[in-house]
Phi, psi and omega in degrees: 000138182288160181296322178296313180298325176299321178297313184290324175301316179294327177295320178300321179292336181260004181306127176252104183296329181292321177289326180288334177052237178265020185297136167234108187204159174231119174265115177266130179246111175259100180271133183298328189236020179202177180295157176275147178220162173222151179240125183252127180247125182197137177055039177073012180236156177232133177234156181247145173225148176272149179084197183263139174277149183291325189217068181290150176286318175219143176243129180242122182245131184193177171268166183297322180300315179300315179303313183296320179294316180296312186288338178268355178089359180291333185226128175289129181302317180296320179294319180296322176295317178294329177280354179085009179281341173234137174244137184234147179220133182107221182279089182297324181297327178295323179302324182294344181271358188305312183285347173278322178289327180236070184295160180288000000 
């Protein structure tokens, strides 16, 4: 399993359906140094897909190290965005909920 896939697998295991509430969204992750993945949230469930989704709600572009740091709590996602380590396109407010939906 690739290192990137392992990160997304661990995120699936940490998915908090209560935080996601009635959310229907697709988070697209375009990693600079690894394969792209997307996480789809619908009906209180989260699923992972490889590659690009046809119609993501938000697209987040970063390198794998940044993703790992944000998801582990080492780096604040908003700070990473302000520093230019994360680029976002689409529903940027949704991106701010990432660490709530996938807590450590």
